N, C-alpha and C positions, 0 to 999 in steps of 0.2 A: 172290748168292742172290736178294736180294729184287728187284732190278730184272729178272730173268728172270721171276719168278713175276707180277710185276705185269704185264708185257706179255701174258702167257698169260691175264691175266683180263679186260682190257679191253673185250673185245668182248662177252663175256656179261654184264658189269656194265652197259655202256652200253645194252645193250638191255633191262634188267630194272630194277635198283634204282632208277637215277637218274630214272626216268620213270613207274612204276606203283606203286600201292598194295602194300606188302609182302604184305598178307593175299590178293592176287590171284595170287600165286605158290605153287605146291606145294612146299613145303619144311618141314621141322622144325625144332624149336628145338635148339641145341646145348650144353645143359648138360653139366655134368660128371657123372660117374657117381653122384656122392654126394648130388646134389640130387633133390628130390622128382620122381617121375615125370610125364611130360607128361600133361596133361589131355586124355582122349579125346574126340574129337568127340561131339556130341549128336545123338540120332536125330532130335529135333525142334527144331533150333538156329536156326529162322528167326525173326527178331524183332531179335535183339540183333547189328545188323550193322555197327556202328561198327568201323572197322579199328583195331587196337592201336596201329600206328605205319605212316606211309607218307611217301614224297615223292613229289609229284605236280606236273607241269608245267601251266601254265595252256594252257586249250584252243588247239590248234594252229590256225592259219591260215595264209595263204599266204605270209606275210612269215617265217614258221618255216623255209621252205623256201628262202628266197631269200639266197644267200651274202652273207655281211658284207663290205662293201666300206669300206676305210679310204683317208682322203686320202692325197695324197703332198704332202710328207713329213709324218709324226705330229709333233705339237709337245709336248715335253717342258718342264715348269715345276717349278721346286722350291717348294714349299709353306712357309709359315712355321710355326712349331712345332717341338716336340720329341717324339720322334725325327724328324729330316729326312724328308720324302716328296717323291717325285717324281710329278707327276700328267701322265698322258699323254693327251692330245684328238686327236681327228679332226673338223675341221669344227665346233670348238666344243664336242664331246661328248667326256665321259670316256670313254676305253676302258680305262685302267688305271690302277692306283695301287701304286707300288713304294715301300718303305721302305729308306732307306740302311742298309745292314748286315744286311738281312733277306732271307730267301729267298721269303717268301710274297707273292703278288701277287694283288690284288682286282681283278677285273673284271665289268663287266656281262654279265648272259646272259639266257636265258629265265627268266621268273618261275617260282619254285618254292614250294611250301608243304610244310613239315616238321611233320608232326602225330604226335602220341603220346597214347594213350589207355590206360586201366586195363588192365594184362594179367592175363591168368589166371594162377592159381596153386593149389598144394595145399599145405596144411600137414597132414603126418602125424605131427607131434609127435616127430621123431627127436632127442631132446635129453634133457637131464636139468636140472631146475632147481625150486626155486632153488638157486643157487650158495652153500652155507654157509660158504665159506672168505672171502666178501667180507661187510662190514658189513651190518647188516640195513637200513639207510637205501637201500643200494644195490642191493639184491636185486630180481631181476625174477621173478616166478613163473610166468607163461606165455611170457615172453621175446618173441622175434620170429618170425614166419611167415616161410618161405622166399619172399621176393617179395610178400608181402602187407602188409608193415609190422609194428609192433610192437603187441602185446596190451595192452590196459587191463583190469585185473581190479579190481571195485569190490564191497564188501559182503559179509558184515559184517566179515570177519577175513581178513587176507591169507594166512595159513596154511591158509586151506581150498583154496588153489589150488596146484597143483604139476603137473610134467611129469616123466614117466619114459618112457624110449624107446618110442615108438608110442602113447603115451596122454597126453592133457591131462587132468587130473583137477579136478573140483569136488567137495569133500565138504560135504555138508549136514549141519551139527553143530547145527544150531538150527531150529526151525520158523517159518513165518510170515516168512522173510527171504529176498529176491530176491538171488540171486548174477549178476553180470553179468560176461561177457568179452567185448570188443569190440574190433575193429580200429581203429586211430587214423587213419582215413580217412573223413572226413565229407562229402566231396563226391560220392559216389555216387548216380546216379540209377537208371537201368535196371540191374536184376541178375538173374543166374542163378547160385543159390548153393545148396549142400547140405551137410549135415554128418552125421556117423555117429556115434551114441552109444548107451550102454546104462547101466542101472542095475544095481547089485550085489545087490538084493534086491527082493522085492515089499514094497512098504510095508504098514504095518498103522495103524490108527487113522484116517488120512488119506491121500490120493493125493501123490504126487511127480509133478513135471513137467519137462520139458526142452523148450526153444524156440530155434527159429532166429530171431533178431532181424533186422530190417531196416529202413531209414529210421529207425534209431535217434539219437535226438537226445542224451538221457541217460536216467537209470534211471526218469524219470516221463514219458517220452514217446517211445514208440516202436511200430513194428508188431512182431507176432511170430507165427509158426506154432508151436504149441504141443501136444505130446504129452502127454496126461495118462495115468499109470500108476496105476490104481485098486487099491484093497486087494483086489478080486475076481479081479485077473490080467488086465482087460480093458485095452485101450489105446483112447484117444479122441483125436481131432484137433480142435484149435480154432484158429481164425484170429480175431486179435483186434487192436485198438490200443489204447493207453494214453495219454490227453491229460491232464496234470497230474493223474496218479494215478487219473484215472477210466477204467476199462476198459470197452471197448464190443465185444461180439462182432460180428464182421463176418458170421457164418455160424453156421448151428447146429451143435452138437458131433456130430461123426461117430465110431461106433464103427468102428474097423478090424480089432480082432482080439479074441479072448477066450482065458481061460487062458494068457496068454502067461508062459512062466518067467523067472525073473531071469537075468541076463546074456546077454540077447536084443539083438543090434545093431538099431537102428532107424534109417533114413535119412528126413532131412526135406528136400524141396527146394522151394525158391521160386524163381518168376521174375515180377519185378515190371517192367512196361513202361508208363512213364506213370502212369496211375491204375489201370491193370488188375494185379491180384494173381491169380497162380495157384499152387496149394499142391497138393503130393501127399507122402504118407509111405508108408514099407513096411518090412517086415522085411527088412533088408540082405542076408540069406542067400537071398533070392527075387528074381526079376527085377522090375526096375522097371515098375510098371503103365503102360500107354500114356496113359489119360485122367487129367486132373487132377481131383483130389478136390474142390478147390474153386476156383471163378473168379468173382471179386467185383472191385467198383470202389471206390476210395476215393483221394483226393488231399490228405488231411491232410499229410503230410510228403512233399515232393517229393524231398529228399535225405536222406542220413544213411549213418551207419555200419552195418556187419553184423556180428553175433556170436551169442553164444548167452546164453540165461538157464536157470538151474535154481532150483527151488522145492520145498521141503517143506511143504505145507499145513498150517495151523494144527491142530493135534491129532494130527499124525504121530508116531507113538510106536516108530519103528523105528529111529530116528537112531542113530548117523550113517549116513548112506546117501551111496554114492558115484557120482557119474556118471562115465563115462570116456569121452572123446571120442578117437576114433581117426583122425578124418578131417574136415577143413573145407576145403571146394573151391569156388572161385568159378571157374566155366566161362566167363563172359563179365559185362561190367560196363562202365558208361558214366560218366564224370565229367560233372557239369553244364556245365562249361565245358572240354572237351577244350583241351590246349595245342597251339597252332600257331604256327609262324613263317613269314611270307611275305615275301620279297624276291627282287630280281634280281642278289645279290652271289654270285660264284663266287669261289673261293679256289684258286690254283695254286701250285706251288712250282718255283722256279728250280733249277738244278743246283749254282749257287753263290750266295754272297749278292751282293745288288746293291751296288756300290761307289759308287753315285751318279752314276756316267759314263753318260751316254745315248749308246750305240753303235750301230752298224748291225746289229751280232749280236744286241744285246738287243732291237732294234726288230723283227727277223725273228721272235724268240720270241713277242713281243706280237701280232704279225700272226697268227702261226699260231694262237694261243688265241682270237683273236677270233670269236666265234660258236660256239665249240667246245661241245659238251655231253658230252664225254668225262668220265667221273668225276672229280670235284675232292675237296679235302678233306673239304668238308661232305657230300658224297655218300657217301664211304667212312666217314665217322665215323656216319652214319645207317644203315649196312648191318650193325650190330651191335646195333641197338634192337629191343624184342620184335617178333616177327613177321617179321623179315628171314629172306629165304630162305638156305640154305647153299649156297655156292658154292666149289668144290674146286679146287685147283691142277692146271694141266694139263702141267706141265713141270716139269724139273728137281728140287730138292730137295723141292718142296712137292707134288709130282705126287700127287694122291689124297688131300691133306690138306685139311681144312677151312681156308679163309682169310676167309671172310666169312661172316655169319650170326650171328643172333642169340646173344649172349654172356650169360653169368652173370658174378658178381663173384667168387666163391671157394666152396671146399668149407666145410662146417660143422664147427665144433669140438663137443665133447661138450655144450656148453650151447646150441647152437643159433645162434651167432654166426659169421659168414663170416671165414675166414683171407684175410689179404692175401698177396701174393705171385706173382699170376698175371700173368706177363709175356707178351709176344706171341707168342714161340714156344712158350709152354706151351700157349697156346689151339690151336695147331695140332698139338701133341703132337711137337714137334721138339727136338732139341738145336741149339743155336746157337753157332758160334765168332764172336766179336766183333774188330774191327780190331786190338786189341791181343794177340790170340792167346788170351784167356779163353775157355774153353768152358763153357757152362751146359747141363746136361741137361734132357730133358723130365720133366714130371711127371704120372703117370697121373692124380693127383688133381685137377689143375687143367685138363684138356683142355675146351676150350669156354669157359674163363672168363679174364676180363682185369680186374684191378683198376685203379684210377683211372690210376696212371701207365702201365701195361702198356697199357691202351686207347690213351692218348696216343702211345706209342710204334708199337702197331700202326698207328694212321691216319698220323701224320707218318713214321715211320720205315720200317716194312716197306712200306706201300703208296705212300707219297709220296717215299721217297729219301733223308730227312735221315739222316745217319750216327749210329749209337746206340753207346752205351758199355756195357760189362757191368755198372759200377758207378757211382761218383761222377763220375769224370773232370773235372778242372777246367781243361782245355785251351779249354773253350768252343767247341769244333768237332762235339762229338757230344751227342745227347740223354742225359742220366743217367737211371738206372734208377729213382731215388725223386723224387717230387714236391719235397721239401725242397732237394735239389740241383739240380733244374730252375730254382729260383726263383733260385739264385746262378750256375749255371754252363751253363746251356742256351745254345746257339747263337743268335744273333739279338740282337736289343736290347731293352732295357728300355722299356716303355712307361710304366708309372706304380707307385707302391709306397706302401704306408701310411706316414703319418709317425708311428706308434706309438700313434696316438690315435683315428684315424678311417680308414674304408677309402678307399682312393684314389678321386679322381673320375673317373679314366680317360676323359677327355675325348677322346682319340683311338682309342678302342677300336673295333676293326673285327672282322668275322667271320673266325674262324679263330686269333684271338689265344688264348694260353694264358692262364687264369684260375686263380690259385694262392691257396689259402686256409689259415688257422690256425683251422680248424674245430673243432679239440679243446684247448680252453685247459688241460685237464688235463696235457698232455704237455710244457708248457712249463718250461724250467730257467733258465739263466743268459740265454738269448736264445730269442726266439719261433721255434718250429718249424712251417713249412709242412708240411701234411700231406695235402692234397688238390689236386688238379688237372683242369681241365676245358677244353673247347674253346668259345670265345664262338662262339653260332650267329647270334643277331639278336635283333630286337625281337619279341615275340610280338603276339597279336592285341589285347592290354590295353596295348601300349606298354612292357613290362617287359623288361629285358635278360635274355634267356635264354642258358643254356649246356648243353652236353652234357657228362656225365661218368658214369663208372662208379662205382655207390655200393653198399653193402652192403645198406640196407634194401630198394631196390627190386631187388636182386640182378642188377645189370648196368647197361649203359648206359642213361641216361635223360635227359630235360628236363622230367621231370614233377615233381609236388609230392608224392609220396609220401616220408615221412620227413624232409621239409624242403625248401621252396622252391628250385628251380634257378633262382633269380632275382638279379641283382646290384643290386635296388633294394628299398626297404621296410627292414623290421626282422628279416626271417628269417635263420636261420643264416649263410647264404653272404653276404648283403648285409653283414652286421656284420663278418665275418670274412676278407673279401676283402683280401688282403694284398698280391700282384704281379698286375701284368699283363705279360706278356712275347709278343714275337713272334718267332716262328722265322725 
């Protein structure tokens, strides 16, 4: 099944995904039905032009079109170290690196840059929180946005925050106390963000306000576009910055409406590009106004979180007042230092593990791969990042099924957390019969999703032909279903493993290797349990070792920093919890 489908895809894939930015192609995301709806394009979206994800080749020159010529014969040399590797050279230049006992081969090719930036998302609060069945110290009050990261809620009482399906709620129980909800992603620079919210009553005594925060450093330092709901029923817009608790108005207050009844939804939209800040606000039931209400310049905070702030002014007598947020939407955003990995390594897969014997047949395979730009392991892996175009199968069992394109992680549970369990065939909405005869049916809830091991199996199994097992499979000839079993029984060779006290150094790490983690220390019992798997991509622009994996917080495959650095260096979650490096 998989071999037929791969052949039907190569031509289309080679002409698109491996050579141009994803955002230059007409395609839509492939989320499961249970995830938030796709963000609609903006009428005035010019300005935030950084691609969400892309794979680009270096500028072409005449040498690109010159056929690669290898010397006669090629030279094969076994290198020192473990696992054993054979280096193949032509005229003193490396043309392939094979590992004894593994299928994967690293070859030089045209330079590529893999890039990823902040992806759009919508949080429409389809969850119920806090979960009162867990201890108070473990409760989350706004939880995690679908693809935007986890919410932080601050001041003055945790119980002022909750979520019911369709509504994030901030209850103002005391006056003169700011309440903040922000997303834990503090590297955002340019942003196009909007929120929809309403108060349940017209305040008495003094006004109440709700603001869209941006460039947020902490509760004492941030920008905000604030709507004040006055006791008269009027609504005013203010754009301000707070620096060390001192508030400065960036523009004069604007009256947007009079005699506004309670329970009226209002939308605030902010676009920040460099030092330029533009803001508009309107009744959500009406059309969005074309002009910006405010257009100012300020460069105090160059990066920061986005979120919300609610306040009852001192002297407000109608407490408690409830702010209901029905939508928080990021249409475009740019990180200060978007993640990118540039190198000339291409990773291909032999039909059988290399046994260490250099033969004429193996030489012919290597010669056939020399200079090839047909999709490799890394190109296939990148074709599930945010913004990747949908590609459908053209023949066989996958005809008409989506086999490549932006993937989510899994559908949401009642508390807004993502379920594991999305395997490669569920992404395609297909049932699958494995070599041992086990049949696993499709899942309508997981269409377009891939969990971490499902993503690995989709890339290496379905697209690159490594056999897969339905479950554990201890034969070491097929890729098991779960990451914990991959660490023990995946085909190929062990590259390195923790000594139980420190992450492995993995000095032989190379692109395409599986990196496996014990990222959740709470699931350990008698033995350490591996619970996450990714595919090593290479060194990023800062020299960090970066990997691709499908993750809950970012809702799908990513090499970015949302919800924990995708790095094997430093002190982050994955650097500390790397357990095993394995080469298929």
